[in-house]
Structures are given as structure tokens and as C-alpha cells.
N, CA, C and O atoms as a Maestro MAE file, in Angstrom:
{
 s_m_m2io_version
 :::
 2.0.0
}

f_m_ct {
 s_m_title
 :::
 protein
 m_atom[304] {
  # First column is atom index #
  i_m_mmod_type
  r_m_x_coord
  r_m_y_coord
  r_m_z_coord
  i_m_residue_number
  s_m_chain_name
  s_m_pdb_residue_name
  s_m_pdb_atom_name
  i_m_atomic_number
  :::
  1 25 95.222 93.434 119.006 1 A "UNK " " N  " 7
  2 3 95.380 91.931 118.784 1 A "UNK " " CA " 6
  3 2 96.870 91.684 118.020 1 A "UNK " " C  " 6
  4 15 97.379 92.279 117.070 1 A "UNK " " O  " 8
  5 25 97.335 90.593 118.813 2 A "UNK " " N  " 7
  6 3 98.680 90.280 118.188 2 A "UNK " " CA " 6
  7 2 98.678 89.318 117.028 2 A "UNK " " C  " 6
  8 15 98.101 88.231 117.041 2 A "UNK " " O  " 8
  9 25 99.349 89.793 116.059 3 A "UNK " " N  " 7
  10 3 99.361 88.927 114.552 3 A "UNK " " CA " 6
  11 2 99.996 87.519 114.688 3 A "UNK " " C  " 6
  12 15 101.091 87.481 115.248 3 A "UNK " " O  " 8
  13 25 99.580 86.626 114.351 4 A "UNK " " N  " 7
  14 3 100.334 85.165 114.204 4 A "UNK " " CA " 6
  15 2 101.475 85.293 113.171 4 A "UNK " " C  " 6
  16 15 101.271 85.511 111.977 4 A "UNK " " O  " 8
  17 25 102.577 85.155 113.678 5 A "UNK " " N  " 7
  18 3 103.589 85.377 112.725 5 A "UNK " " CA " 6
  19 2 104.494 84.150 112.622 5 A "UNK " " C  " 6
  20 15 105.589 84.241 112.067 5 A "UNK " " O  " 8
  21 25 104.027 82.937 113.179 6 A "UNK " " N  " 7
  22 3 104.712 81.738 113.059 6 A "UNK " " CA " 6
  23 2 104.842 81.232 111.727 6 A "UNK " " C  " 6
  24 15 103.816 81.198 111.049 6 A "UNK " " O  " 8
  25 25 105.933 80.828 111.223 7 A "UNK " " N  " 7
  26 3 106.143 80.308 109.710 7 A "UNK " " CA " 6
  27 2 106.381 81.304 108.812 7 A "UNK " " C  " 6
  28 15 106.513 81.003 107.626 7 A "UNK " " O  " 8
  29 25 106.478 82.697 109.249 8 A "UNK " " N  " 7
  30 3 106.760 83.780 108.182 8 A "UNK " " CA " 6
  31 2 108.329 84.098 108.229 8 A "UNK " " C  " 6
  32 15 108.972 83.864 109.253 8 A "UNK " " O  " 8
  33 25 108.898 84.621 107.126 9 A "UNK " " N  " 7
  34 3 110.082 85.050 107.216 9 A "UNK " " CA " 6
  35 2 110.355 86.196 108.272 9 A "UNK " " C  " 6
  36 15 109.496 87.061 108.446 9 A "UNK " " O  " 8
  37 25 111.465 86.209 108.932 10 A "UNK " " N  " 7
  38 3 111.699 87.269 110.012 10 A "UNK " " CA " 6
  39 2 111.408 88.613 109.466 10 A "UNK " " C  " 6
  40 15 110.652 89.353 110.095 10 A "UNK " " O  " 8
  41 25 112.043 89.067 108.138 11 A "UNK " " N  " 7
  42 3 111.737 90.462 107.777 11 A "UNK " " CA " 6
  43 2 110.326 90.693 107.798 11 A "UNK " " C  " 6
  44 15 109.926 91.678 108.419 11 A "UNK " " O  " 8
  45 25 109.362 89.812 107.119 12 A "UNK " " N  " 7
  46 3 107.964 90.357 107.127 12 A "UNK " " CA " 6
  47 2 107.284 90.223 108.465 12 A "UNK " " C  " 6
  48 15 106.427 91.047 108.784 12 A "UNK " " O  " 8
  49 25 107.613 89.240 109.259 13 A "UNK " " N  " 7
  50 3 107.139 89.126 110.744 13 A "UNK " " CA " 6
  51 2 107.443 90.563 111.416 13 A "UNK " " C  " 6
  52 15 106.579 91.258 111.950 13 A "UNK " " O  " 8
  53 25 108.610 90.846 111.321 14 A "UNK " " N  " 7
  54 3 109.063 92.097 112.002 14 A "UNK " " CA " 6
  55 2 108.169 93.249 111.586 14 A "UNK " " C  " 6
  56 15 107.687 94.002 112.432 14 A "UNK " " O  " 8
  57 25 107.973 93.372 110.454 15 A "UNK " " N  " 7
  58 3 107.092 94.579 109.942 15 A "UNK " " CA " 6
  59 2 105.812 94.415 110.435 15 A "UNK " " C  " 6
  60 15 105.286 95.443 110.862 15 A "UNK " " O  " 8
  61 25 105.141 93.340 110.492 16 A "UNK " " N  " 7
  62 3 103.853 93.269 110.983 16 A "UNK " " CA " 6
  63 2 103.748 93.469 112.498 16 A "UNK " " C  " 6
  64 15 102.728 93.982 112.957 16 A "UNK " " O  " 8
  65 25 104.683 93.116 113.241 17 A "UNK " " N  " 7
  66 3 104.838 93.246 114.650 17 A "UNK " " CA " 6
  67 2 104.968 94.983 114.868 17 A "UNK " " C  " 6
  68 15 104.315 95.612 115.701 17 A "UNK " " O  " 8
  69 25 105.833 95.495 114.041 18 A "UNK " " N  " 7
  70 3 106.036 96.851 114.293 18 A "UNK " " CA " 6
  71 2 104.777 97.738 113.832 18 A "UNK " " C  " 6
  72 15 104.451 98.751 114.451 18 A "UNK " " O  " 8
  73 25 104.152 97.312 112.787 19 A "UNK " " N  " 7
  74 3 102.886 98.049 112.431 19 A "UNK " " CA " 6
  75 2 101.764 97.950 113.475 19 A "UNK " " C  " 6
  76 15 100.970 98.864 113.696 19 A "UNK " " O  " 8
  77 25 101.767 96.908 114.021 20 A "UNK " " N  " 7
  78 3 100.652 96.512 115.100 20 A "UNK " " CA " 6
  79 2 101.337 97.182 116.509 20 A "UNK " " C  " 6
  80 15 100.708 97.086 117.562 20 A "UNK " " O  " 8
  81 25 102.540 97.804 116.476 21 A "UNK " " N  " 7
  82 3 102.970 98.321 117.864 21 A "UNK " " CA " 6
  83 2 103.236 97.369 118.953 21 A "UNK " " C  " 6
  84 15 103.142 97.748 120.120 21 A "UNK " " O  " 8
  85 25 103.577 96.105 118.645 22 A "UNK " " N  " 7
  86 3 103.835 95.269 119.665 22 A "UNK " " CA " 6
  87 2 105.168 95.031 119.940 22 A "UNK " " C  " 6
  88 15 105.975 94.707 119.068 22 A "UNK " " O  " 8
  89 25 105.506 95.210 121.397 23 A "UNK " " N  " 7
  90 3 106.928 95.124 121.778 23 A "UNK " " CA " 6
  91 2 107.350 93.554 121.699 23 A "UNK " " C  " 6
  92 15 106.579 92.652 122.028 23 A "UNK " " O  " 8
  93 25 108.640 93.349 121.233 24 A "UNK " " N  " 7
  94 3 108.956 91.981 121.161 24 A "UNK " " CA " 6
  95 2 110.579 91.847 121.360 24 A "UNK " " C  " 6
  96 15 111.374 92.732 121.044 24 A "UNK " " O  " 8
  97 25 110.900 90.698 121.887 25 A "UNK " " N  " 7
  98 3 112.335 90.336 121.774 25 A "UNK " " CA " 6
  99 2 112.605 89.128 120.863 25 A "UNK " " C  " 6
  100 15 111.863 88.147 120.804 25 A "UNK " " O  " 8
  101 25 113.652 89.278 120.212 26 A "UNK " " N  " 7
  102 3 113.877 87.920 119.277 26 A "UNK " " CA " 6
  103 2 114.914 87.135 119.841 26 A "UNK " " C  " 6
  104 15 115.789 87.680 120.513 26 A "UNK " " O  " 8
  105 25 114.909 85.872 119.632 27 A "UNK " " N  " 7
  106 3 115.841 84.855 120.174 27 A "UNK " " CA " 6
  107 2 116.222 83.994 119.046 27 A "UNK " " C  " 6
  108 15 115.328 83.439 118.408 27 A "UNK " " O  " 8
  109 25 117.438 83.828 118.738 28 A "UNK " " N  " 7
  110 3 117.751 82.816 117.590 28 A "UNK " " CA " 6
  111 2 118.323 81.466 118.141 28 A "UNK " " C  " 6
  112 15 119.276 81.381 118.915 28 A "UNK " " O  " 8
  113 25 117.573 80.384 117.608 29 A "UNK " " N  " 7
  114 3 118.109 78.999 117.989 29 A "UNK " " CA " 6
  115 2 118.844 78.366 116.827 29 A "UNK " " C  " 6
  116 15 118.668 78.752 115.671 29 A "UNK " " O  " 8
  117 25 119.691 77.363 117.163 30 A "UNK " " N  " 7
  118 3 120.431 76.820 116.108 30 A "UNK " " CA " 6
  119 2 120.338 75.315 116.499 30 A "UNK " " C  " 6
  120 15 120.145 74.986 117.670 30 A "UNK " " O  " 8
  121 25 120.483 74.389 115.468 31 A "UNK " " N  " 7
  122 3 120.354 72.943 115.664 31 A "UNK " " CA " 6
  123 2 121.512 72.429 116.536 31 A "UNK " " C  " 6
  124 15 122.591 73.015 116.457 31 A "UNK " " O  " 8
  125 25 121.386 71.494 117.272 32 A "UNK " " N  " 7
  126 3 122.240 70.901 118.164 32 A "UNK " " CA " 6
  127 2 123.282 70.184 117.322 32 A "UNK " " C  " 6
  128 15 124.395 70.009 117.818 32 A "UNK " " O  " 8
  129 25 123.048 69.794 116.209 33 A "UNK " " N  " 7
  130 3 124.147 69.184 115.342 33 A "UNK " " CA " 6
  131 2 124.233 70.066 113.904 33 A "UNK " " C  " 6
  132 15 123.300 70.585 113.291 33 A "UNK " " O  " 8
  133 25 125.511 70.061 113.612 34 A "UNK " " N  " 7
  134 3 125.661 70.891 112.406 34 A "UNK " " CA " 6
  135 2 125.739 69.933 111.111 34 A "UNK " " C  " 6
  136 15 126.516 70.311 110.234 34 A "UNK " " O  " 8
  137 25 125.117 68.887 110.915 35 A "UNK " " N  " 7
  138 3 125.038 68.209 109.887 35 A "UNK " " CA " 6
  139 2 124.535 68.613 108.608 35 A "UNK " " C  " 6
  140 15 125.032 68.313 107.523 35 A "UNK " " O  " 8
  141 25 123.393 69.399 108.829 36 A "UNK " " N  " 7
  142 3 122.900 69.876 107.608 36 A "UNK " " CA " 6
  143 2 123.354 71.380 107.467 36 A "UNK " " C  " 6
  144 15 123.490 72.051 108.490 36 A "UNK " " O  " 8
  145 25 123.579 71.898 106.281 37 A "UNK " " N  " 7
  146 3 123.817 73.263 105.964 37 A "UNK " " CA " 6
  147 2 122.666 74.169 106.251 37 A "UNK " " C  " 6
  148 15 121.512 73.795 106.039 37 A "UNK " " O  " 8
  149 25 122.966 75.430 106.758 38 A "UNK " " N  " 7
  150 3 121.851 76.177 106.898 38 A "UNK " " CA " 6
  151 2 121.810 77.475 105.890 38 A "UNK " " C  " 6
  152 15 122.844 77.935 105.406 38 A "UNK " " O  " 8
  153 25 120.608 77.975 105.647 39 A "UNK " " N  " 7
  154 3 120.381 78.894 104.632 39 A "UNK " " CA " 6
  155 2 120.893 80.209 105.261 39 A "UNK " " C  " 6
  156 15 120.646 80.359 106.458 39 A "UNK " " O  " 8
  157 25 121.515 81.100 104.671 40 A "UNK " " N  " 7
  158 3 122.188 82.123 105.286 40 A "UNK " " CA " 6
  159 2 121.447 83.595 104.734 40 A "UNK " " C  " 6
  160 15 121.926 84.691 105.027 40 A "UNK " " O  " 8
  161 25 120.441 83.467 104.051 41 A "UNK " " N  " 7
  162 3 119.601 84.633 103.567 41 A "UNK " " CA " 6
  163 2 118.260 84.966 104.464 41 A "UNK " " C  " 6
  164 15 117.224 85.434 103.993 41 A "UNK " " O  " 8
  165 25 118.456 84.669 105.700 42 A "UNK " " N  " 7
  166 3 117.225 85.056 106.567 42 A "UNK " " CA " 6
  167 2 116.802 83.992 107.491 42 A "UNK " " C  " 6
  168 15 117.158 82.824 107.334 42 A "UNK " " O  " 8
  169 25 115.967 84.427 108.552 43 A "UNK " " N  " 7
  170 3 115.489 83.646 109.402 43 A "UNK " " CA " 6
  171 2 113.960 83.487 109.392 43 A "UNK " " C  " 6
  172 15 113.280 84.371 108.870 43 A "UNK " " O  " 8
  173 25 113.420 82.472 109.911 44 A "UNK " " N  " 7
  174 3 111.900 82.251 109.988 44 A "UNK " " CA " 6
  175 2 111.610 82.157 111.386 44 A "UNK " " C  " 6
  176 15 112.435 81.741 112.200 44 A "UNK " " O  " 8
  177 25 110.311 82.582 111.720 45 A "UNK " " N  " 7
  178 3 109.729 82.394 112.999 45 A "UNK " " CA " 6
  179 2 109.316 81.066 113.182 45 A "UNK " " C  " 6
  180 15 108.548 80.534 112.380 45 A "UNK " " O  " 8
  181 25 109.847 80.368 114.361 46 A "UNK " " N  " 7
  182 3 109.305 79.238 114.595 46 A "UNK " " CA " 6
  183 2 108.498 79.069 115.859 46 A "UNK " " C  " 6
  184 15 107.968 77.996 116.146 46 A "UNK " " O  " 8
  185 25 108.412 80.209 116.646 47 A "UNK " " N  " 7
  186 3 107.561 80.234 117.957 47 A "UNK " " CA " 6
  187 2 107.410 81.600 118.313 47 A "UNK " " C  " 6
  188 15 108.322 82.411 118.147 47 A "UNK " " O  " 8
  189 25 106.123 81.944 118.874 48 A "UNK " " N  " 7
  190 3 105.836 83.172 119.432 48 A "UNK " " CA " 6
  191 2 105.195 83.098 120.801 48 A "UNK " " C  " 6
  192 15 104.119 82.506 120.878 48 A "UNK " " O  " 8
  193 25 105.708 83.610 121.856 49 A "UNK " " N  " 7
  194 3 105.170 83.522 123.187 49 A "UNK " " CA " 6
  195 2 105.094 84.678 123.772 49 A "UNK " " C  " 6
  196 15 106.033 85.462 123.633 49 A "UNK " " O  " 8
  197 25 103.937 85.041 124.568 50 A "UNK " " N  " 7
  198 3 103.734 86.356 125.286 50 A "UNK " " CA " 6
  199 2 104.311 86.197 126.704 50 A "UNK " " C  " 6
  200 15 103.825 85.327 127.427 50 A "UNK " " O  " 8
  201 25 105.233 86.914 127.118 51 A "UNK " " N  " 7
  202 3 105.671 86.800 128.333 51 A "UNK " " CA " 6
  203 2 104.852 87.445 129.401 51 A "UNK " " C  " 6
  204 15 103.811 87.980 129.021 51 A "UNK " " O  " 8
  205 25 105.169 87.490 130.789 52 A "UNK " " N  " 7
  206 3 104.402 87.909 131.694 52 A "UNK " " CA " 6
  207 2 104.331 89.334 131.663 52 A "UNK " " C  " 6
  208 15 103.330 89.860 132.150 52 A "UNK " " O  " 8
  209 25 105.368 90.153 131.095 53 A "UNK " " N  " 7
  210 3 105.336 91.713 131.052 53 A "UNK " " CA " 6
  211 2 104.760 92.040 129.849 53 A "UNK " " C  " 6
  212 15 105.025 93.173 129.448 53 A "UNK " " O  " 8
  213 25 103.947 91.268 129.067 54 A "UNK " " N  " 7
  214 3 103.314 91.732 127.876 54 A "UNK " " CA " 6
  215 2 104.236 91.762 126.560 54 A "UNK " " C  " 6
  216 15 103.787 92.104 125.466 54 A "UNK " " O  " 8
  217 25 105.552 91.378 126.769 55 A "UNK " " N  " 7
  218 3 106.572 91.436 125.567 55 A "UNK " " CA " 6
  219 2 106.329 90.045 124.852 55 A "UNK " " C  " 6
  220 15 106.210 88.975 125.448 55 A "UNK " " O  " 8
  221 25 106.283 90.202 123.660 56 A "UNK " " N  " 7
  222 3 106.257 88.987 122.748 56 A "UNK " " CA " 6
  223 2 107.604 88.482 122.577 56 A "UNK " " C  " 6
  224 15 108.450 89.276 122.167 56 A "UNK " " O  " 8
  225 25 107.964 87.185 122.848 57 A "UNK " " N  " 7
  226 3 109.203 86.619 122.677 57 A "UNK " " CA " 6
  227 2 109.039 85.786 121.310 57 A "UNK " " C  " 6
  228 15 108.113 84.993 121.136 57 A "UNK " " O  " 8
  229 25 110.064 86.059 120.335 58 A "UNK " " N  " 7
  230 3 109.951 85.436 118.973 58 A "UNK " " CA " 6
  231 2 111.299 84.628 118.816 58 A "UNK " " C  " 6
  232 15 112.415 85.146 118.864 58 A "UNK " " O  " 8
  233 25 111.062 83.401 118.639 59 A "UNK " " N  " 7
  234 3 112.182 82.577 118.395 59 A "UNK " " CA " 6
  235 2 112.307 82.303 116.873 59 A "UNK " " C  " 6
  236 15 111.364 81.973 116.154 59 A "UNK " " O  " 8
  237 25 113.545 82.473 116.488 60 A "UNK " " N  " 7
  238 3 113.911 82.442 115.051 60 A "UNK " " CA " 6
  239 2 114.913 81.290 114.820 60 A "UNK " " C  " 6
  240 15 115.757 80.953 115.651 60 A "UNK " " O  " 8
  241 25 114.734 80.711 113.593 61 A "UNK " " N  " 7
  242 3 115.776 79.661 113.177 61 A "UNK " " CA " 6
  243 2 115.943 79.880 111.747 61 A "UNK " " C  " 6
  244 15 115.084 80.396 111.033 61 A "UNK " " O  " 8
  245 25 117.113 79.457 111.348 62 A "UNK " " N  " 7
  246 3 117.537 79.415 109.948 62 A "UNK " " CA " 6
  247 2 116.905 78.125 109.283 62 A "UNK " " C  " 6
  248 15 116.741 77.079 109.911 62 A "UNK " " O  " 8
  249 25 116.579 78.291 108.002 63 A "UNK " " N  " 7
  250 3 116.083 77.280 107.188 63 A "UNK " " CA " 6
  251 2 117.084 76.254 106.844 63 A "UNK " " C  " 6
  252 15 118.128 76.674 106.346 63 A "UNK " " O  " 8
  253 25 116.936 74.816 107.044 64 A "UNK " " N  " 7
  254 3 117.908 73.877 106.708 64 A "UNK " " CA " 6
  255 2 118.072 73.727 104.950 64 A "UNK " " C  " 6
  256 15 117.039 73.497 104.322 64 A "UNK " " O  " 8
  257 25 119.082 73.832 104.365 65 A "UNK " " N  " 7
  258 3 119.184 73.573 102.926 65 A "UNK " " CA " 6
  259 2 118.869 72.213 102.609 65 A "UNK " " C  " 6
  260 15 119.161 71.323 103.408 65 A "UNK " " O  " 8
  261 25 118.210 71.925 101.349 66 A "UNK " " N  " 7
  262 3 117.937 70.682 100.808 66 A "UNK " " CA " 6
  263 2 119.241 69.968 100.349 66 A "UNK " " C  " 6
  264 15 120.100 70.581 99.716 66 A "UNK " " O  " 8
  265 25 119.356 68.770 100.657 67 A "UNK " " N  " 7
  266 3 120.438 67.861 100.187 67 A "UNK " " CA " 6
  267 2 120.103 67.574 98.724 67 A "UNK " " C  " 6
  268 15 118.981 67.299 98.300 67 A "UNK " " O  " 8
  269 25 121.315 67.684 97.956 68 A "UNK " " N  " 7
  270 3 121.207 67.339 96.492 68 A "UNK " " CA " 6
  271 2 122.444 66.236 96.260 68 A "UNK " " C  " 6
  272 15 123.596 66.370 96.672 68 A "UNK " " O  " 8
  273 25 121.955 65.208 95.560 69 A "UNK " " N  " 7
  274 3 122.908 64.114 95.236 69 A "UNK " " CA " 6
  275 2 123.899 64.781 94.053 69 A "UNK " " C  " 6
  276 15 123.654 65.856 93.506 69 A "UNK " " O  " 8
  277 25 124.901 64.055 93.804 70 A "UNK " " N  " 7
  278 3 125.845 64.358 92.898 70 A "UNK " " CA " 6
  279 2 125.190 64.286 91.379 70 A "UNK " " C  " 6
  280 15 125.779 64.830 90.445 70 A "UNK " " O  " 8
  281 25 124.040 63.641 91.198 71 A "UNK " " N  " 7
  282 3 123.571 63.595 89.972 71 A "UNK " " CA " 6
  283 2 122.556 64.853 89.741 71 A "UNK " " C  " 6
  284 15 122.074 65.128 88.642 71 A "UNK " " O  " 8
  285 25 122.332 65.498 90.818 72 A "UNK " " N  " 7
  286 3 121.489 66.814 90.805 72 A "UNK " " CA " 6
  287 2 120.037 66.509 91.342 72 A "UNK " " C  " 6
  288 15 119.190 67.395 91.459 72 A "UNK " " O  " 8
  289 25 119.827 65.254 91.643 73 A "UNK " " N  " 7
  290 3 118.408 65.054 92.334 73 A "UNK " " CA " 6
  291 2 118.267 65.321 93.615 73 A "UNK " " C  " 6
  292 15 119.213 65.028 94.345 73 A "UNK " " O  " 8
  293 25 117.285 65.823 94.097 74 A "UNK " " N  " 7
  294 3 117.086 66.013 95.479 74 A "UNK " " CA " 6
  295 2 116.923 64.607 96.322 74 A "UNK " " C  " 6
  296 15 116.361 63.588 95.919 74 A "UNK " " O  " 8
  297 25 117.558 64.813 97.592 75 A "UNK " " N  " 7
  298 3 117.455 63.470 98.329 75 A "UNK " " CA " 6
  299 2 116.366 63.786 99.407 75 A "UNK " " C  " 6
  300 15 116.641 64.529 100.349 75 A "UNK " " O  " 8
  301 25 115.281 63.289 99.285 76 A "UNK " " N  " 7
  302 3 113.997 63.519 100.181 76 A "UNK " " CA " 6
  303 2 114.238 62.580 101.277 76 A "UNK " " C  " 6
  304 15 113.423 62.480 102.194 76 A "UNK " " O  " 8
  :::
 }
 m_bond[303] {
  # First column is bond index #
  i_m_from
  i_m_to
  i_m_order
  :::
  1 1 2 1
  2 2 3 1
  3 3 4 2
  4 3 5 1
  5 5 6 1
  6 6 7 1
  7 7 8 2
  8 7 9 1
  9 9 10 1
  10 10 11 1
  11 11 12 2
  12 11 13 1
  13 13 14 1
  14 14 15 1
  15 15 16 2
  16 15 17 1
  17 17 18 1
  18 18 19 1
  19 19 20 2
  20 19 21 1
  21 21 22 1
  22 22 23 1
  23 23 24 2
  24 23 25 1
  25 25 26 1
  26 26 27 1
  27 27 28 2
  28 27 29 1
  29 29 30 1
  30 30 31 1
  31 31 32 2
  32 31 33 1
  33 33 34 1
  34 34 35 1
  35 35 36 2
  36 35 37 1
  37 37 38 1
  38 38 39 1
  39 39 40 2
  40 39 41 1
  41 41 42 1
  42 42 43 1
  43 43 44 2
  44 43 45 1
  45 45 46 1
  46 46 47 1
  47 47 48 2
  48 47 49 1
  49 49 50 1
  50 50 51 1
  51 51 52 2
  52 51 53 1
  53 53 54 1
  54 54 55 1
  55 55 56 2
  56 55 57 1
  57 57 58 1
  58 58 59 1
  59 59 60 2
  60 59 61 1
  61 61 62 1
  62 62 63 1
  63 63 64 2
  64 63 65 1
  65 65 66 1
  66 66 67 1
  67 67 68 2
  68 67 69 1
  69 69 70 1
  70 70 71 1
  71 71 72 2
  72 71 73 1
  73 73 74 1
  74 74 75 1
  75 75 76 2
  76 75 77 1
  77 77 78 1
  78 78 79 1
  79 79 80 2
  80 79 81 1
  81 81 82 1
  82 82 83 1
  83 83 84 2
  84 83 85 1
  85 85 86 1
  86 86 87 1
  87 87 88 2
  88 87 89 1
  89 89 90 1
  90 90 91 1
  91 91 92 2
  92 91 93 1
  93 93 94 1
  94 94 95 1
  95 95 96 2
  96 95 97 1
  97 97 98 1
  98 98 99 1
  99 99 100 2
  100 99 101 1
  101 101 102 1
  102 102 103 1
  103 103 104 2
  104 103 105 1
  105 105 106 1
  106 106 107 1
  107 107 108 2
  108 107 109 1
  109 109 110 1
  110 110 111 1
  111 111 112 2
  112 111 113 1
  113 113 114 1
  114 114 115 1
  115 115 116 2
  116 115 117 1
  117 117 118 1
  118 118 119 1
  119 119 120 2
  120 119 121 1
  121 121 122 1
  122 122 123 1
  123 123 124 2
  124 123 125 1
  125 125 126 1
  126 126 127 1
  127 127 128 2
  128 127 129 1
  129 129 130 1
  130 130 131 1
  131 131 132 2
  132 131 133 1
  133 133 134 1
  134 134 135 1
  135 135 136 2
  136 135 137 1
  137 137 138 1
  138 138 139 1
  139 139 140 2
  140 139 141 1
  141 141 142 1
  142 142 143 1
  143 143 144 2
  144 143 145 1
  145 145 146 1
  146 146 147 1
  147 147 148 2
  148 147 149 1
  149 149 150 1
  150 150 151 1
  151 151 152 2
  152 151 153 1
  153 153 154 1
  154 154 155 1
  155 155 156 2
  156 155 157 1
  157 157 158 1
  158 158 159 1
  159 159 160 2
  160 159 161 1
  161 161 162 1
  162 162 163 1
  163 163 164 2
  164 163 165 1
  165 165 166 1
  166 166 167 1
  167 167 168 2
  168 167 169 1
  169 169 170 1
  170 170 171 1
  171 171 172 2
  172 171 173 1
  173 173 174 1
  174 174 175 1
  175 175 176 2
  176 175 177 1
  177 177 178 1
  178 178 179 1
  179 179 180 2
  180 179 181 1
  181 181 182 1
  182 182 183 1
  183 183 184 2
  184 183 185 1
  185 185 186 1
  186 186 187 1
  187 187 188 2
  188 187 189 1
  189 189 190 1
  190 190 191 1
  191 191 192 2
  192 191 193 1
  193 193 194 1
  194 194 195 1
  195 195 196 2
  196 195 197 1
  197 197 198 1
  198 198 199 1
  199 199 200 2
  200 199 201 1
  201 201 202 1
  202 202 203 1
  203 203 204 2
  204 203 205 1
  205 205 206 1
  206 206 207 1
  207 207 208 2
  208 207 209 1
  209 209 210 1
  210 210 211 1
  211 211 212 2
  212 211 213 1
  213 213 214 1
  214 214 215 1
  215 215 216 2
  216 215 217 1
  217 217 218 1
  218 218 219 1
  219 219 220 2
  220 219 221 1
  221 221 222 1
  222 222 223 1
  223 223 224 2
  224 223 225 1
  225 225 226 1
  226 226 227 1
  227 227 228 2
  228 227 229 1
  229 229 230 1
  230 230 231 1
  231 231 232 2
  232 231 233 1
  233 233 234 1
  234 234 235 1
  235 235 236 2
  236 235 237 1
  237 237 238 1
  238 238 239 1
  239 239 240 2
  240 239 241 1
  241 241 242 1
  242 242 243 1
  243 243 244 2
  244 243 245 1
  245 245 246 1
  246 246 247 1
  247 247 248 2
  248 247 249 1
  249 249 250 1
  250 250 251 1
  251 251 252 2
  252 251 253 1
  253 253 254 1
  254 254 255 1
  255 255 256 2
  256 255 257 1
  257 257 258 1
  258 258 259 1
  259 259 260 2
  260 259 261 1
  261 261 262 1
  262 262 263 1
  263 263 264 2
  264 263 265 1
  265 265 266 1
  266 266 267 1
  267 267 268 2
  268 267 269 1
  269 269 270 1
  270 270 271 1
  271 271 272 2
  272 271 273 1
  273 273 274 1
  274 274 275 1
  275 275 276 2
  276 275 277 1
  277 277 278 1
  278 278 279 1
  279 279 280 2
  280 279 281 1
  281 281 282 1
  282 282 283 1
  283 283 284 2
  284 283 285 1
  285 285 286 1
  286 286 287 1
  287 287 288 2
  288 287 289 1
  289 289 290 1
  290 290 291 1
  291 291 292 2
  292 291 293 1
  293 293 294 1
  294 294 295 1
  295 295 296 2
  296 295 297 1
  297 297 298 1
  298 298 299 1
  299 299 300 2
  300 299 301 1
  301 301 302 1
  302 302 303 1
  303 303 304 2
  :::
 }
}
């Protein structure tokens, strides 16, 4: 059985897939605009898809950083 790894940090997801002996390919996606800064401490799984050859395709994305105003309050 293939574990559901969507939403997990890539390091954790990779460990689960390796433990389950699942063959996978990872693909990194980036935002089309670079308006918001990206976190640089790891990627998160945003999609998993089983390909015709049985290999799992894992799509990864960096988390967007929160914007903080000059007064230290977060801009929601």
C-alpha cells in the first residue's frame, strides 16, 4: 500500500516511501512569480501521482514565507 505523503515535509515523506519500498521520482515546482520569498529549509509534498510504470511521481514545493509589517505584525 502506498502511504499518503501529501502535505508532509519532503524529508519525512522520503523516509516513509523508502520504508515502504516504493519507487518514486521527485519533481520540484516553483511559483510563476517571485513576489513572495520562499523558505529555504526544505520542501513539502504538494502532489503524488502513480505513473503507468508503477513509479510514484512526487511534486515538491518550497513553503512561502509569511509577510511581516515594519511594526512586527503579520500581514494576513
